[in-house]
C-alpha positions in Angstrom: -26.2 -2.8 -43.6 -23.6 -3.0 -46.3 -23.2 -6.5 -47.5 -19.8 -7.1 -49.1 -18.9 -10.8 -49.2 -15.2 -11.8 -49.5 -13.7 -15.3 -49.4 -10.8 -14.8 -47.1 -9.3 -16.1 -43.8 -11.2 -14.4 -41.0 -9.1 -11.6 -39.5 -8.7 -10.5 -35.9 -11.8 -8.4 -35.3 -13.6 -7.0 -32.3 -17.1 -8.2 -33.0 -19.3 -8.7 -30.0 -19.6 -12.3 -28.9 -23.3 -13.2 -28.8 -24.7 -15.3 -25.9 -27.7 -17.5 -25.4 -29.2 -19.4 -22.5 -28.9 -22.8 -24.0 -25.9 -24.9 -23.1 -23.1 -25.4 -25.6 -22.1 -29.0 -26.5 -18.6 -30.4 -25.7 -16.1 -28.7 -28.0 -13.7 -30.4 -30.4 -10.1 -29.2 -31.1 -8.6 -28.7 -34.6 -6.6 -31.5 -36.2 -3.1 -30.9 -34.9 -1.6 -32.2 -38.2 -3.4 -29.7 -40.3 -1.6 -26.4 -41.1 -4.4 -24.9 -43.1 -6.4 -22.0 -41.7 -10.1 -22.4 -42.2 -11.3 -20.5 -45.2 -14.6 -18.8 -44.5 -17.0 -16.3 -46.1 -17.1 -13.0 -44.3 -19.4 -10.1 -44.5 -18.8 -6.5 -43.4 -21.4 -5.2 -40.9 -21.6 -1.4 -41.2 -23.4 -1.2 -37.8 -20.6 -2.9 -35.9 -17.7 -2.1 -38.2 -16.7 -5.8 -38.1 -16.3 -8.6 -40.6 -18.9 -11.4 -39.9 -18.6 -15.0 -41.0 -21.5 -16.2 -43.1 -22.2 -19.1 -45.4 -22.2 -18.3 -49.1 -25.9 -18.8 -49.3 -26.8 -16.7 -46.3 -28.1 -13.1 -46.5 -29.4 -10.6 -44.1 -33.2 -10.2 -44.0 -33.9 -7.1 -46.1 -36.8 -5.9 -43.9 -34.9 -5.9 -40.6 -37.1 -8.6 -39.3 -35.8 -10.3 -36.2 -34.8 -13.9 -36.8 -34.9 -16.4 -34.0 -32.9 -19.6 -33.2 -34.3 -22.5 -31.2 -32.5 -21.1 -28.1 -32.8 -17.5 -26.7 -30.5 -16.0 -29.4 -32.1 -13.3 -31.6 -30.8 -11.3 -34.5 -32.0 -9.1 -37.4 -29.8 -11.1 -39.8 -30.7 -14.7 -40.8 -27.1 -15.3 -41.6 -26.1 -14.6 -38.0 -28.8 -16.9 -36.7 -27.7 -19.8 -38.9 -24.1 -19.1 -38.0 -25.0 -19.1 -34.3 -26.8 -22.4 -34.7 -23.7 -23.9 -36.2 -21.9 -23.3 -32.8 -24.3 -25.7 -31.2 -23.9 -28.2 -34.0 -20.2 -28.0 -34.6 -18.9 -27.1 -31.2 -15.7 -25.1 -30.8 -13.2 -26.1 -33.4 -10.6 -23.4 -32.7 -8.3 -24.3 -29.8 -5.7 -22.2 -28.0 -2.1 -23.6 -28.2 -1.2 -22.1 -24.8 -4.2 -23.2 -22.7 -7.4 -25.2 -22.8 -9.5 -22.4 -24.2 -11.6 -23.3 -27.3 -13.7 -21.0 -29.5 -16.4 -21.4 -32.1 -14.9 -18.6 -34.2 -11.4 -17.7 -35.1 -11.8 -14.0 -34.2 -12.9 -15.0 -30.7 -9.7 -17.1 -30.4 -7.6 -14.1 -31.7 -9.1 -11.9 -28.9 -8.4 -14.6 -26.4 -4.7 -14.8 -27.5 -4.2 -11.2 -26.3 -4.4 -12.5 -22.8 -1.2 -14.5 -23.4 0.6 -11.9 -25.5 -0.5 -9.0 -23.2 -1.4 -7.0 -26.3 -3.6 -4.0 -25.5 -4.2 -1.9 -28.6 -7.1 0.1 -27.2 -6.0 3.2 -25.2 -8.0 5.6 -23.1 -7.7 9.2 -24.0 -8.2 10.5 -20.5 -5.8 8.2 -18.5 -3.1 5.5 -19.0 -5.6 2.7 -19.2 -5.2 0.2 -22.1 -7.4 -2.7 -23.0 -7.2 -5.8 -25.2 -10.8 -5.5 -26.3 -12.8 -2.5 -27.5 -15.6 -3.5 -25.3 -13.4 -3.3 -22.2 -12.4 0.2 -23.2 -16.1 1.2 -23.6 -16.8 0.0 -20.1 -13.7 1.8 -18.7 -14.8 5.1 -20.3 -18.0 4.9 -18.2 -15.8 5.3 -15.1 -14.8 8.7 -16.3 -18.4 9.7 -17.1 -19.8 7.9 -14.0 -22.2 6.2 -16.4 -24.1 3.2 -15.0 -26.8 2.1 -17.4 -27.5 -1.3 -15.9 -30.0 -1.5 -13.0 -30.6 -4.3 -10.5 -34.2 -5.4 -10.2 -33.8 -6.3 -6.5 -32.2 -3.2 -5.1 -30.9 0.3 -6.1 -27.5 -1.0 -7.4 -26.4 0.3 -10.8 -23.5 -1.0 -12.8 -21.4 0.3 -15.7 -21.4 -3.1 -17.4 -23.7 -6.1 -17.8 -21.0 -8.4 -16.4 -20.9 -6.3 -13.2 -24.6 -6.4 -12.9 -24.7 -10.2 -13.3 -22.1 -10.6 -10.6 -24.0 -8.3 -8.3 -27.3 -10.1 -8.8 -25.6 -13.3 -7.5 -25.3 -11.4 -4.1 -29.0 -11.8 -3.7 -28.7 -15.5 -4.1 -27.3 -18.0 -1.6 -23.6 -19.0 -1.4 -23.9 -22.3 -3.2 -20.2 -23.0 -3.8 -18.5 -24.6 -0.7 -14.8 -25.1 0.0 -13.7 -28.8 0.7 -11.0 -27.7 3.1 -12.8 -25.1 5.3 -16.1 -23.5 5.9 -15.7 -20.9 3.2 -18.6 -20.5 0.8 -18.9 -18.4 -2.3 -21.6 -17.1 -4.6 -19.4 -17.4 -7.6 -17.4 -20.5 -8.7 -14.5 -18.3 -9.8 -14.2 -16.9 -6.2 -14.2 -20.4 -4.8 -11.4 -21.5 -7.2 -9.4 -18.4 -6.2 -10.0 -19.1 -2.5 -8.8 -22.8 -2.9 -5.4 -21.5 -3.9 -4.9 -20.5 -0.3 -5.0 -24.2 0.6 -3.1 -25.5 -2.4 -0.5 -22.7 -2.5 -1.0 -22.4 -6.3 0.3 -19.2 -7.7 -0.1 -19.4 -11.5 0.6 -15.7 -12.2 4.3 -14.8 -12.4 6.0 -11.4 -12.8 8.2 -11.0 -15.9 10.5 -8.5 -14.0 11.2 -10.5 -10.8 10.5 -13.8 -9.1 7.1 -12.6 -7.6 4.2 -14.9 -8.1 0.5 -14.4 -7.3 -2.6 -16.4 -6.9 -4.8 -13.8 -8.6 -4.3 -11.8 -11.7 -5.4 -8.6 -10.0 -2.7 -9.1 -7.4 -0.1 -9.5 -10.1 -1.3 -6.4 -11.8 -0.9 -4.3 -8.7 2.6 -5.8 -8.1 3.7 -4.9 -11.7 2.9 -1.3 -10.9 5.7 -1.3 -8.4 8.1 -1.8 -11.3 6.5 0.6 -13.7 5.5 3.2 -11.1 2.1 3.4 -12.8 -0.5 5.3 -10.8 -3.7 5.3 -12.8 -6.0 6.4 -9.9 -6.0 10.2 -9.5 -7.6 12.3 -6.7 -9.9 14.9 -8.0 -9.2 17.3 -5.1 -5.4 17.3 -5.1 -2.4 16.0 -7.0 -2.4 12.6 -5.3 -2.2 9.5 -7.5 -2.4 5.9 -6.5 -1.4 2.6 -8.0 -4.5 0.9 -6.4 -8.1 2.1 -6.1 -8.1 1.1 -2.5 -5.3 3.4 -1.7 -7.1 6.3 -3.4 -10.3 5.6 -1.4 -8.2 5.7 1.8 -6.6 8.9 0.7 -10.0 10.5 0.0 -10.8 10.2 3.8 -8.1 12.8 4.4 -10.2 15.4 2.6 -13.4 14.5 4.5 -11.8 14.2 8.0 -13.8 10.9 8.3 -12.3 8.7 11.1 -14.7 5.7 11.6 -12.3 3.5 13.4 -12.2 4.1 17.2 -9.8 2.7 19.8 -11.6 1.0 22.7 -8.8 1.8 25.1 -8.4 5.6 24.5 -9.9 8.4 22.5 -7.8 7.7 19.4 -9.7 7.6 16.1 -8.3 6.6 12.7 -9.4 7.0 9.1 -8.0 3.6 8.2 -8.3 0.2 10.0 -4.5 -0.4 9.4 -3.7 2.8 11.3 -5.9 1.6 14.2 -4.1 -1.7 14.3 -0.8 0.0 14.5 -2.1 2.3 17.2 -3.1 -0.8 19.3 0.5 -1.7 19.5 1.1 1.4 21.7 -1.2 -0.3 24.3 0.1 -3.9 23.8 3.8 -3.0 23.4 4.0 -5.3 20.4 7.1 -4.5 18.2 7.2 -7.1 15.3 9.8 -5.3 13.2 13.4 -6.0 14.2 16.7 -4.3 13.1 19.2 -6.8 11.7 22.2 -4.7 12.8 21.3 -3.9 16.4 18.6 -4.8 19.0 16.2 -2.1 17.9 12.6 -3.1 17.5 9.7 -1.1 16.0 5.9 -1.3 16.0 5.7 -0.1 12.4 7.7 -0.9 9.3 8.1 2.8 8.4 9.7 3.4 11.8 12.2 0.6 11.3 13.0 2.0 7.8 13.8 5.4 9.4 15.9 3.7 12.0 18.0 1.8 9.4 19.0 5.2 7.9 21.0 5.8 11.1 23.2 2.8 10.3 23.8 3.7 6.7 23.9 7.5 7.1 21.1 8.1 4.7 19.5 11.5 4.8 17.2 11.8 1.8 15.3 15.0 3.0 17.2 18.2 2.1 16.5 21.8 3.2 16.1 24.2 0.3 17.6 27.2 2.4 20.7 25.6 3.9 22.8 22.4 3.9 20.7 20.6 6.5 19.6 17.1 5.6 17.3 14.8 7.6 16.5 11.1 7.8 12.8 11.9 8.2 10.5 14.3 6.4 9.1 15.3 9.8 12.5 16.4 11.1 12.9 18.5 8.0 9.5 20.2 8.7 10.7 21.0 12.2 14.0 22.3 10.9 12.2 24.7 8.5 10.6 26.4 11.6 14.1 27.6 12.5 14.1 29.6 9.3 10.7 31.0 9.9 11.5 31.5 13.6 8.4 29.5 14.7 8.1 28.1 18.2 4.6 26.8 18.7 5.3 24.7 21.8 5.3 26.6 25.1 6.3 25.4 28.6 3.5 25.7 31.2 6.0 26.3 34.0 8.1 29.1 32.5 8.4 31.3 29.4 10.3 28.7 27.4 9.1 28.0 23.8 10.3 25.3 21.4 10.0 24.7 17.7 9.1 21.0 18.2 7.4 18.9 20.8 10.5 16.8 21.6 12.6 19.9 22.6 9.7 20.9 24.9 9.7 17.5 26.6 13.5 17.7 27.2 13.0 21.1 28.7 10.2 20.0 31.0 12.6 17.4 32.5 14.7 20.3 33.9 11.6 21.0 36.0 10.7 17.4 36.9 14.2 15.9 37.2 13.2 13.0 35.1 16.1 11.0 33.5 15.1 8.7 30.6 16.6 5.2 30.6 18.0 3.2 27.6 16.4 -0.3 28.2 19.2 -2.3 26.5 22.0 -1.2 28.8 20.4 0.8 31.7 22.1 4.1 30.8 20.3 7.1 32.2 20.7 10.8 31.2 18.9 14.0 32.1 19.3 15.3 28.6 18.0 13.4 25.7 21.0 14.5 23.6 23.3 12.7 26.0 21.2 9.6 25.7 21.1 9.9 21.9 24.9 10.2 21.8 25.2 7.1 23.9 22.8 5.2 21.7 24.6 6.3 18.6 27.9 5.2 20.1 26.5 1.7 20.6 25.2 1.6 17.1 28.0 3.3 15.1 31.0 2.2 17.3 30.3 -1.4 18.4 33.9 -2.4 18.7 35.2 -1.7 22.2 38.7 -1.9 23.6 39.0 -4.2 26.6 41.9 -2.1 28.1 40.6 1.4 27.7 37.5 3.4 26.7 38.4 3.4 23.0 35.6 2.5 20.6 35.6 2.1 16.9 33.1 1.5 14.0 35.7 -0.6 12.3 37.1 -3.9 13.5 40.5 -3.3 11.7 40.9 0.0 13.4 40.3 -1.6 16.8 43.0 -4.2 16.0 45.5 -1.3 15.2 44.5 0.3 18.5 45.1 -2.9 20.5 48.7 -3.0 19.1 49.4 0.3 21.0 48.6 -1.5 24.3 50.8 -4.5 23.2 53.6 -2.1 22.4 53.3 -0.4 25.7 53.4 -3.7 27.6 56.6 -4.7 25.8 58.3 -1.4 26.8 57.3 -1.9 30.4 
């Protein structure tokens, strides 16, 4: 231990905040009229690499003997014990100007201020993670090494940080925190406070880039990644990256072929519960997503998104071998079979083969005589292409002439066309 004592305002350090089991007294704030920063004696601790506040008459015990305070706090430095005891005697004189946080030491307040300033000076060398505290970075590094040094005494659970272990140990206890509005109970007071925001509608966390607000900080963090396109969670089996750990866990099931969610109405199995819920709509006929331009409804949001491309003529998926473009990636994959001359779908009645399942279904109708119907208008067609053209006409040319079969996608063009009939009527 190198003891170098300076008389200087305490700097922003990353010293470990010690804890004890005895309760702390009610804290006092600094005098608001005082502009002077407290001048304290500080001592450099070579073991931690931090400056430590000490009284001028305090020294470390030279023999390394552990000094004890009346509470549970223990230290090899008598100065630290005396300083710790002062936190019980003097309370927390350093108050945050942006919230109600109070600290017994200035360096603790400085660390807290990083929450408000979003300063994260500690960067991970293996991913994009950044932390406001060195201790947070140390805990994060254990996720790369899969290091979990903290063991639960009640079960086989292991944790990478002491805080995680303490939270886990509460799962062995009863849920003592009850909600006043409903039957919800929580093992942690913080979880109860977060839950109560469902009833109060409180959303204290706001996005700096848009109007989004969240009831939880973790929810806001996930939202911000939609702006930054940050994807810190990487798959170790392929190039997939995710903005959320839950998305990565769902993706990992694609490598294991694990499908634990089973439909009780058919043989369908899904890797994700959300996929099973969407599948159920094929049985119930539920289509909650509606097109704002036409009467189209979809059971999935992604299906509605693909449909909207028909209205706006968007074809984001381009073929690398020709000028073909598609509104859906699946259609591009089918198109690529024409270059490879692949026709994996065979008719069971004749020798016909198709490059995609839809073409095979259309061909089978030639044998069965089936004519699909458009529900919105009752139009029937033996060929799906004819039905598709009819549907496209309704979508892309909604303006119809009352005198003839003329249709237009533009209202102004329809007015010009109507003038032809008016002119003809005058001649007659």
